[in-house]
C-alpha positions as CSV (number, residue, x, y, z in Angstrom):
1,X,150.4,-95.0,116.4
2,X,148.6,-96.0,119.2
3,X,150.4,-93.7,121.5
4,X,152.3,-90.4,120.2
5,X,155.2,-88.7,122.3
6,X,156.0,-85.2,121.8
7,X,159.5,-84.2,121.2
8,X,161.0,-82.0,124.0
9,X,162.0,-78.4,123.1
10,X,165.4,-79.4,122.5
11,X,164.5,-81.7,119.5
12,X,162.3,-81.9,116.6
13,X,160.5,-84.4,114.9
14,X,161.8,-86.2,111.8
15,X,159.9,-86.1,108.2
16,X,158.5,-89.6,108.9
17,X,157.8,-88.8,112.7
18,X,159.3,-91.6,114.1
19,X,162.7,-90.2,115.8
20,X,163.3,-87.1,117.5
21,X,166.3,-85.3,116.5
22,X,168.4,-82.5,118.1
23,X,168.0,-79.1,117.1
24,X,171.1,-76.9,116.2
25,X,172.1,-73.8,118.3
26,X,171.7,-70.8,116.2
27,X,172.9,-67.3,116.7
28,X,174.0,-64.0,114.6
29,X,177.4,-65.5,114.1
30,X,180.5,-63.5,112.5
31,X,180.8,-66.4,110.0
32,X,177.2,-66.0,108.6
33,X,176.9,-63.7,105.8
34,X,174.5,-61.1,107.5
35,X,176.9,-61.1,110.5
36,X,180.1,-60.8,108.4
37,X,178.2,-58.0,106.3
38,X,177.3,-56.1,109.6
39,X,180.8,-56.8,111.3
40,X,182.5,-55.3,108.3
41,X,180.3,-52.3,107.9
42,X,180.9,-51.6,111.6
43,X,184.6,-51.8,111.2
44,X,184.8,-49.7,108.2
45,X,182.6,-46.8,109.8
46,X,185.0,-47.0,113.0
47,X,188.4,-46.6,110.9
48,X,186.5,-43.6,109.0
49,X,185.6,-42.1,112.1
50,X,189.2,-42.7,113.5
51,X,190.5,-41.1,110.0
52,X,188.0,-38.0,110.7
53,X,189.3,-37.8,114.2
54,X,192.7,-37.5,112.9
55,X,191.9,-35.2,110.3
56,X,190.5,-32.9,113.0
57,X,193.4,-33.3,115.4
58,X,195.7,-32.3,112.4
59,X,194.0,-29.1,111.4
60,X,192.9,-28.2,114.9
61,X,193.8,-24.7,114.7
62,X,192.2,-23.9,111.4
63,X,188.6,-21.7,111.7
64,X,186.3,-24.4,110.6
65,X,187.6,-26.8,113.7
66,X,187.8,-24.0,116.0
67,X,184.5,-22.4,115.3
68,X,182.4,-25.6,116.0
69,X,184.4,-26.2,119.4
70,X,186.8,-28.7,118.8
71,X,186.7,-30.3,122.2
72,X,183.1,-31.4,121.8
73,X,183.8,-32.5,118.3
74,X,186.4,-34.6,119.6
75,X,183.8,-36.0,122.1
76,X,181.5,-36.5,119.6
77,X,183.8,-38.6,117.2
78,X,185.0,-40.8,120.3
79,X,181.9,-41.6,121.0
80,X,180.7,-42.5,117.8
81,X,183.6,-44.8,117.5
82,X,182.5,-46.5,120.8
83,X,178.8,-46.5,118.9
84,X,180.1,-48.5,115.9
85,X,182.1,-50.7,118.2
86,X,179.4,-51.6,120.4
87,X,177.6,-53.2,117.5
88,X,180.2,-56.1,117.3
89,X,178.6,-57.0,121.3
90,X,175.4,-58.0,119.2
91,X,177.2,-60.6,116.8
92,X,178.8,-63.5,118.1
93,X,177.8,-66.2,120.8
94,X,175.7,-64.2,123.6
95,X,176.5,-64.8,127.1
96,X,175.0,-62.9,130.2
97,X,178.2,-60.8,130.3
98,X,177.5,-59.4,126.6
99,X,173.8,-59.2,126.9
100,X,174.3,-56.8,129.8
101,X,177.2,-54.8,128.1
102,X,175.1,-54.3,125.2
103,X,172.7,-52.3,126.7
104,X,174.9,-50.2,128.8
105,X,177.5,-49.7,126.4
106,X,174.8,-48.8,123.7
107,X,172.9,-46.5,125.5
108,X,175.8,-44.9,127.1
109,X,177.9,-44.1,124.2
110,X,174.6,-42.7,122.4
111,X,173.9,-40.7,125.6
112,X,177.4,-39.1,125.4
113,X,176.8,-38.5,121.5
114,X,173.6,-36.8,121.6
115,X,174.3,-34.8,124.9
116,X,177.5,-33.5,122.9
117,X,175.4,-32.5,120.0
118,X,173.0,-30.7,122.3
119,X,175.5,-29.1,124.0
120,X,176.8,-28.1,120.6
121,X,173.3,-26.4,119.3
122,X,172.9,-24.8,122.9
123,X,176.1,-22.7,122.6
124,X,175.0,-21.7,119.0
125,X,171.6,-20.6,120.5
126,X,173.3,-18.7,123.5
127,X,175.8,-17.0,120.9
128,X,173.1,-15.5,118.9
129,X,169.5,-15.7,119.9
130,X,169.4,-15.4,124.0
131,X,168.6,-11.8,125.0
132,X,171.1,-11.7,128.1
133,X,173.5,-8.8,128.3
134,X,176.5,-9.6,126.2
135,X,178.8,-10.0,129.2
136,X,177.0,-12.7,130.5
137,X,176.5,-14.3,127.1
138,X,180.5,-14.3,126.9
139,X,180.8,-15.9,130.3
140,X,178.5,-18.6,129.5
141,X,180.4,-19.6,126.6
142,X,183.9,-19.1,127.7
143,X,183.2,-21.0,131.0
144,X,181.6,-23.7,128.8
145,X,178.6,-24.2,131.0
146,X,176.7,-25.9,128.1
147,X,179.3,-28.5,128.3
148,X,177.9,-29.6,131.8
149,X,174.8,-30.9,129.9
150,X,177.0,-34.0,129.2
151,X,177.8,-35.1,132.4
152,X,174.3,-34.6,133.5
153,X,172.5,-36.4,130.8
154,X,175.3,-39.6,131.4
155,X,174.5,-39.6,135.0
156,X,170.7,-39.8,134.1
157,X,171.5,-42.6,131.9
158,X,173.6,-44.6,134.6
159,X,170.7,-43.9,137.1
160,X,168.2,-45.7,134.5
161,X,170.8,-48.6,134.1
162,X,171.1,-48.7,137.9
163,X,167.4,-49.2,138.3
164,X,167.4,-51.5,135.3
165,X,170.0,-53.9,136.5
166,X,168.9,-53.8,140.0
167,X,165.4,-54.8,139.1
168,X,165.3,-57.1,135.9
169,X,168.6,-57.4,134.2
170,X,169.3,-58.7,130.7
171,X,169.9,-62.4,130.5
172,X,170.8,-65.1,128.0
173,X,167.5,-66.6,126.7
174,X,166.8,-69.5,124.3
175,X,164.1,-69.3,121.4
176,X,163.1,-73.0,120.7
177,X,160.0,-72.1,118.7
178,X,160.9,-69.4,116.1
179,X,162.5,-71.9,114.1
180,X,161.5,-75.5,113.4
181,X,165.0,-77.1,113.4
182,X,167.1,-74.7,115.3
183,X,167.3,-73.1,119.2
184,X,168.1,-69.7,118.8
185,X,170.3,-68.0,121.5
186,X,169.2,-64.3,122.1
187,X,169.5,-61.8,124.7
188,X,166.4,-61.4,126.6
189,X,166.2,-57.5,127.6
190,X,164.7,-58.4,131.0
191,X,162.4,-55.5,131.3
192,X,160.8,-54.1,128.3
193,X,159.8,-51.1,130.1
194,X,163.6,-50.3,130.9
195,X,164.8,-51.0,127.3
196,X,162.2,-48.7,125.6
197,X,162.7,-46.4,128.5
198,X,166.2,-45.8,127.5
199,X,165.3,-45.4,123.7
200,X,162.5,-43.2,124.8
201,X,165.4,-41.3,126.7
202,X,167.5,-41.2,123.6
203,X,164.8,-40.2,121.3
204,X,163.8,-37.4,123.8
205,X,167.6,-36.1,123.6
206,X,167.5,-36.4,120.0
207,X,164.5,-34.3,119.8
208,X,166.0,-31.5,122.0
209,X,168.8,-31.4,120.0
210,X,166.8,-31.1,116.9
211,X,164.8,-28.3,118.2
212,X,167.7,-26.4,119.5
213,X,169.3,-26.8,116.3
214,X,166.3,-25.9,113.9
215,X,166.2,-22.5,116.1
216,X,169.5,-21.5,115.1
217,X,169.6,-22.9,111.6
218,X,169.5,-19.5,109.9
219,X,171.8,-17.7,112.3
220,X,174.6,-15.7,110.6
221,X,178.0,-17.5,111.0
222,X,180.3,-18.8,108.4
223,X,180.4,-22.1,109.6
224,X,177.3,-22.7,111.1
225,X,176.8,-26.4,111.5
226,X,173.0,-26.0,113.0
227,X,171.4,-27.2,109.5
228,X,173.4,-30.3,109.5
229,X,172.5,-31.0,113.5
230,X,168.9,-30.5,112.8
231,X,169.0,-32.8,109.8
232,X,171.2,-35.3,111.9
233,X,169.0,-35.5,114.6
234,X,165.9,-35.8,112.4
235,X,167.6,-38.9,110.6
236,X,168.3,-40.3,114.0
237,X,165.1,-39.9,115.4
238,X,163.1,-41.6,112.3
239,X,165.6,-44.6,112.9
240,X,164.7,-45.5,115.7
241,X,161.0,-44.6,115.8
242,X,161.0,-46.9,112.7
243,X,163.2,-49.6,114.5
244,X,160.6,-50.2,117.0
245,X,157.6,-51.8,115.0
246,X,160.3,-53.6,112.9
247,X,161.9,-54.7,116.3
248,X,158.8,-56.4,117.8
249,X,157.8,-57.9,114.4
250,X,160.9,-60.2,113.8
251,X,162.4,-63.0,115.6
252,X,165.6,-64.7,116.2
253,X,168.6,-63.5,114.2
254,X,166.8,-61.0,112.3
255,X,165.7,-59.4,115.3
256,X,169.4,-58.7,116.3
257,X,170.4,-57.6,112.9
258,X,167.5,-55.1,112.8
259,X,169.1,-53.5,116.3
260,X,172.7,-53.7,114.8
261,X,171.6,-52.0,111.5
262,X,169.7,-49.3,113.5
263,X,172.8,-48.6,115.4
264,X,175.2,-48.5,112.4
265,X,172.7,-46.4,110.6
266,X,171.8,-43.7,113.2
267,X,175.8,-43.3,114.2
268,X,176.8,-43.2,110.1
269,X,173.9,-40.3,110.0
270,X,175.5,-38.5,112.7
271,X,179.1,-38.9,111.1
272,X,178.1,-38.3,107.6
273,X,175.8,-35.2,108.1
274,X,177.9,-33.4,111.1
275,X,181.5,-34.0,109.7
276,X,181.1,-34.8,106.2
277,X,180.8,-31.0,104.9
278,X,183.5,-30.0,107.5
279,X,185.9,-32.9,105.7
280,X,184.9,-31.5,102.1
281,X,186.0,-27.9,103.0
282,X,189.2,-29.2,104.9
283,X,190.1,-31.4,102.0
284,X,188.4,-30.2,98.9
285,X,188.0,-26.5,99.6
286,X,190.7,-25.5,101.8
287,X,190.7,-21.9,100.8
288,X,187.4,-21.3,102.4
289,X,189.0,-22.6,105.8
290,X,191.2,-19.6,106.2
291,X,191.2,-16.3,108.1
292,X,191.4,-14.4,105.2
293,X,188.3,-15.9,103.3
294,X,186.1,-15.1,106.6
295,X,187.3,-11.5,106.9
296,X,186.6,-10.7,103.4
297,X,183.0,-12.3,103.4
298,X,180.1,-9.6,103.5
299,X,179.4,-8.9,107.3
300,X,176.1,-9.9,108.6
301,X,174.0,-7.3,110.3
302,X,174.2,-9.0,113.7
303,X,177.8,-9.5,115.0
304,X,179.1,-12.6,116.7
305,X,179.0,-12.0,120.3
306,X,182.3,-14.2,120.7
307,X,183.9,-11.5,118.3
308,X,183.0,-8.5,120.3
């Protein structure tokens, strides 16, 4: 040809380079095999978390539920349900509203979940390792002072979100170059610094929870969950540290699918490692979940300050 005309971004050239054809709009749809699989996994974990919550409510007066602060356990399970559901915001036709809700609900739900785990770990450390007078320790636990960590951490997250939305909020974007024949609808994070700041904040909460739980992993208690808390936080931290390089090396629907997978994997780790052993005792070994079994266990050298 004497004169060539470049196709606009919304079109692509046919094989003979004679015509411009309209590109197909693409996104991670619920009907796609990948989107359908992730949706099914998210809903299954949501139902499983609901069953675990119902099991804990039904056995709320048993020692294993009461020993690990049942209020915090309920709160953690509810926040995990929100975590599983928020992954559905990343699947389907995106718009400006869902792009904003993705980050707010994702960060908020995980902030509450991690702050709850941190409060659990700090409660155990206060009960056994703090050198305060026993009266002060009892006051800290009875007044549930560690639970204040949850609203404080949530407030910090809200401040982050307010700054993010006020300066450079997420918006709907079109990627016309990732695939030759498709225009991929994606949610642009707006501010990469804010997005990575939220992830860094969540990882710092996970790291703090891991450290507190690791310190109390060998403390004497019949139902000490510190080992499970520390392992779940370690898995959570590894998932999101691995997520960053993979996220930046992919484009289009695969990038969104990786974010959904990371949300599901980290939430499932919290659910499985923290509540799996408890459900095993409640359902399979109920004889261990009794006052008689606790009283007949060999007493540790150091007494639980809650029982004095």
